[in-house]
C-alpha positions in Angstrom: -93.9 -78.1 133.6 -92.4 -81.5 133.8 -88.7 -81.7 133.6 -87.1 -84.9 132.3 -83.5 -85.9 133.2 -81.8 -88.8 131.5 -78.8 -90.6 133.0 -76.9 -93.9 132.6 -75.2 -93.4 129.3 -71.6 -94.2 128.6 -69.1 -96.2 126.6 -69.5 -99.9 126.3 -68.2 -102.7 124.1 -70.4 -104.5 121.6 -72.4 -107.2 123.4 -72.4 -105.3 126.6 -75.3 -103.7 128.6 -76.3 -100.4 130.0 -79.4 -99.2 131.9 -80.7 -95.7 131.2 -82.9 -93.8 133.6 -85.3 -91.0 133.0 -86.4 -89.1 136.1 -89.4 -86.7 136.0 -90.0 -83.8 138.2 -93.8 -84.3 138.6 -96.2 -87.0 139.5 -98.2 -86.4 136.3 -95.5 -88.6 134.9 -97.3 -91.7 136.2 -100.4 -91.0 134.0 -98.5 -90.5 130.8 -97.0 -92.7 128.1 -93.3 -92.4 128.4 -91.0 -93.0 125.4 -87.4 -93.3 124.6 -86.0 -92.0 121.3 -82.5 -91.9 120.0 -80.5 -89.8 117.5 -77.3 -90.8 115.9 -75.0 -88.3 114.1 -76.5 -87.4 110.7 -79.7 -89.3 111.4 -83.2 -88.3 112.3 -84.4 -88.9 115.8 -86.1 -92.3 116.0 -88.4 -94.1 118.3 -86.9 -96.8 120.5 -89.5 -97.9 123.1 -92.5 -96.7 125.0 -94.5 -97.7 128.0 -98.1 -96.9 129.0 -99.4 -96.0 132.4 -100.7 -99.6 132.5 -97.1 -100.8 132.0 -97.7 -102.0 128.4 -94.4 -101.8 126.4 -93.8 -101.1 122.7 -90.5 -101.5 120.9 -88.9 -100.6 117.6 -88.1 -103.7 115.6 -84.4 -102.8 115.8 -84.3 -103.3 119.6 -86.9 -106.0 120.2 -85.5 -108.8 122.3 -82.5 -106.7 123.4 -84.0 -103.7 125.2 -86.5 -103.7 128.0 -88.5 -100.6 129.1 -89.9 -100.4 132.6 -91.3 -97.8 134.9 -91.4 -97.1 138.7 -94.2 -94.7 139.3 -93.3 -94.3 142.9 -90.0 -92.8 141.8 -91.4 -91.1 138.7 -88.7 -92.9 136.8 -88.6 -94.9 133.6 -85.7 -97.3 132.7 -84.4 -98.6 129.5 -82.3 -101.8 130.0 -80.2 -102.3 127.0 -78.4 -105.6 126.3 -76.5 -107.2 123.5 -75.6 -103.7 122.4 -74.3 -103.1 118.9 -72.3 -100.3 117.4 -75.4 -99.1 115.5 -77.0 -98.4 118.9 -74.6 -95.5 119.3 -76.7 -92.4 119.7 -77.9 -89.8 122.1 -80.9 -91.3 123.9 -83.8 -89.0 124.9 -86.8 -89.4 127.1 -90.1 -87.9 126.2 -93.6 -87.4 127.4 -96.4 -85.0 126.6 -94.4 -83.2 124.0 -91.6 -82.6 126.4 -88.0 -83.8 126.1 -85.0 -84.3 128.2 -81.5 -83.2 127.2 -80.4 -86.7 126.4 -77.6 -89.1 127.4 -74.9 -90.3 125.1 -74.5 -94.1 124.5 -71.4 -95.2 122.6 -70.9 -98.8 121.6 -67.5 -99.8 120.4 -66.8 -102.7 118.1 
């Protein structure tokens, strides 16, 4: 079973940047679509971005132009570079693949 571990969250001011990482425990990772989701308090979990094994990205409209997803298959790791952060980006960010989820990392953007 693949284990996913997110890291890189924290507190940042509006307009700032953070880079999240999602490390997987198995090489099957490199053959899967990997996605980032987020969940703010009181809200449903929502899609943020995904990347295919062929490195094709897809983004939610709310983050297009601000977030960049990338992957390093040699390290079994996917990254989410977040720039121009807004208070509404505050949420727990989760990594997911093949129906499996990490425990999430908290991102808090202060105004």
